[in-house]
C-alpha positions in Angstrom: 0.0 0.0 0.0 1.2 3.5 -0.9 0.6 6.2 1.7 0.9 10.0 1.2 1.7 11.1 4.8 2.1 14.7 5.9 1.9 16.9 9.0 1.9 20.5 10.2 0.7 22.2 7.0 -0.8 25.1 9.0 -2.8 26.2 6.0 0.4 27.0 4.0 -0.6 27.2 0.3 2.8 26.2 -1.0 2.9 23.1 1.2 -0.6 22.1 0.1 0.3 22.6 -3.6 3.3 20.4 -3.1 1.1 17.7 -1.5 -1.3 17.9 -4.5 1.6 17.5 -6.9 2.8 14.4 -5.0 -0.7 13.0 -5.0 -1.1 13.4 -8.8 2.4 12.0 -9.4 2.4 9.0 -7.1 -1.3 8.1 -6.9 -1.3 7.0 -3.3 -3.9 4.6 -1.9 -4.6 6.8 1.1 -3.6 10.1 2.7 -2.7 10.6 6.3 -2.4 13.9 8.2 -0.7 13.8 11.6 -2.2 17.0 12.8 -1.7 20.8 12.9 -3.5 21.4 9.6 -4.9 24.7 10.9 -3.7 27.8 12.6 -5.0 27.7 16.2 -7.9 25.4 15.2 -9.6 27.8 12.9 -11.7 26.7 9.9 -11.3 23.0 10.4 -13.7 21.8 7.7 -12.4 24.2 5.2 -8.8 23.3 5.8 -9.5 19.6 5.6 -11.3 20.1 2.3 -8.2 21.7 0.9 -6.2 18.6 1.8 -8.7 16.2 0.3 -7.6 15.4 -3.2 -10.0 12.5 -3.9 -8.8 9.5 -2.0 -9.6 8.7 1.6 -8.0 11.1 4.1 -7.4 10.0 7.7 -6.4 12.6 10.2 -5.7 13.3 13.9 -5.7 16.7 15.7 -2.4 18.4 16.5 -2.0 20.7 19.4 -3.6 23.4 17.4 -6.8 21.4 17.0 -6.7 19.4 20.2 -10.0 20.5 21.8 -11.9 21.1 18.6 -15.1 19.4 17.5 -14.9 17.6 14.1 -18.1 17.9 12.2 -16.9 16.5 8.8 -19.4 16.1 6.1 -17.3 14.3 3.5 -17.4 10.5 3.8 -13.7 10.2 2.8 -12.3 12.5 5.5 -12.1 10.5 8.7 -10.8 11.3 12.2 -8.9 8.4 13.8 -8.2 10.3 17.0 -8.4 7.7 19.8 -9.9 5.3 17.4 -9.0 3.1 14.4 -10.0 2.0 10.9 -9.1 -1.0 8.8 -8.2 -0.3 5.1 -6.7 -2.8 2.7 -5.7 -5.3 5.4 -4.0 -2.5 7.5 -5.1 -1.2 10.8 -4.7 2.6 11.2 -4.8 4.0 14.7 -4.5 7.5 15.9 -3.8 9.6 19.0 -3.4 13.3 18.4 -2.9 16.5 20.4 -0.4 17.0 23.1 2.4 19.6 23.3 5.4 18.7 25.5 6.7 16.5 28.3 8.0 12.9 28.2 4.5 11.6 29.2 1.7 12.2 26.6 -1.6 12.3 28.4 -3.7 11.5 25.4 -2.0 8.2 24.8 -2.1 7.4 28.5 -5.9 7.9 28.4 -6.6 6.0 25.2 -3.9 3.2 25.5 -6.3 0.4 26.6 -8.8 1.2 24.0 -6.2 1.3 21.2 -4.6 -1.9 22.4 -7.9 -3.7 22.3 -8.3 -2.6 18.7 -4.9 -4.1 17.9 -5.8 -7.4 19.6 -9.1 -7.6 17.8 -7.4 -6.9 14.5 -4.7 -9.5 14.9 -7.2 -12.2 15.7 -8.6 -12.0 12.2 -5.6 -10.5 10.3 -2.6 -12.6 11.0 -0.6 -10.9 8.2 -2.1 -7.4 8.4 0.1 -4.3 9.1 -0.4 -1.8 11.8 0.1 2.0 11.4 0.1 4.3 14.4 -0.4 8.1 13.8 0.5 10.4 16.6 1.1 14.2 16.5 3.9 14.1 19.0 6.9 11.8 18.2 8.1 8.8 20.2 11.0 9.5 22.5 14.7 9.1 21.6 14.6 9.0 17.8 15.7 11.3 15.0 12.1 12.5 14.9 12.2 14.1 18.4 15.8 15.3 18.7 16.4 19.0 18.6 20.0 19.7 17.9 19.9 23.4 19.2 19.1 22.2 22.7 20.7 18.8 22.4 17.6 17.1 23.7 15.0 14.5 22.8 11.6 16.0 23.4 9.3 13.1 22.4 7.0 11.1 24.6 8.3 8.0 26.3 4.9 6.4 26.6 4.3 6.7 22.9 7.6 4.9 22.3 6.6 2.2 24.8 3.2 1.8 23.2 4.7 1.3 19.7 7.3 -1.2 20.9 4.9 -3.2 23.1 2.3 -3.5 20.4 4.8 -4.2 17.6 3.6 -1.4 15.3 4.9 -1.6 11.8 4.8 2.1 10.9 4.8 5.2 13.1 3.8 8.5 11.6 4.3 11.7 13.7 4.9 15.4 13.4 4.9 18.4 15.8 8.7 19.0 15.9 9.3 21.3 13.0 13.1 20.9 13.3 12.6 17.2 12.4 10.6 17.5 9.3 11.6 14.8 6.9 13.5 12.8 9.5 13.0 9.0 9.8 14.3 6.3 12.1 13.8 2.7 12.9 13.3 0.7 16.1 13.7 -3.0 15.3 11.4 -3.6 12.3 9.3 -0.5 12.9 9.8 2.5 10.6 9.2 6.0 12.1 8.9 9.1 10.1 8.0 12.8 10.5 6.9 13.5 6.9 6.7 17.2 7.3 4.3 19.6 5.5 5.5 18.7 2.0 4.7 15.1 2.7 6.4 11.8 2.0 5.3 8.7 0.2 5.6 5.6 2.5 5.0 2.1 1.3 3.9 -0.6 3.7 
């Protein structure tokens, strides 16, 4: 499956144009937004519409949209915040929002629910893949390291969740200094695709 993943577009027209170009060039099966697609949570539906190029778009809130209500009218634009969806034998889970600190409260609150979704999926999909979408990055990877302060700023409980549940692909954002960075923990691939997006195959 070919995924066009992106994050932190913040309504930037140039970034959105670049995403559309990638969409037309690579013809992905699905699009995934890891949050912060608005400025301070304004005009949510309008901004999601500009990121919907035809195929199914899954999204989570970033810290800019964390406490917003999502009243999305398009069938192919779907929030997976604290929930999941199965598409082409792949389970997509999401946990958005959050800002700083090594413990992410959102994943702490939704962990049991998300783990149950993984268990249910694996019972009937022995060869299926699992993709986890978080706004904040997991701790101690190239996706959470800020060189200027020489510090990893990601969430330890996101990292623990990914490892414990043997997630195949981790998509994250939030740390602008890490746009385009990727890493690996065991067999799991981790990437902050940034606002211009990245094609990821799974």
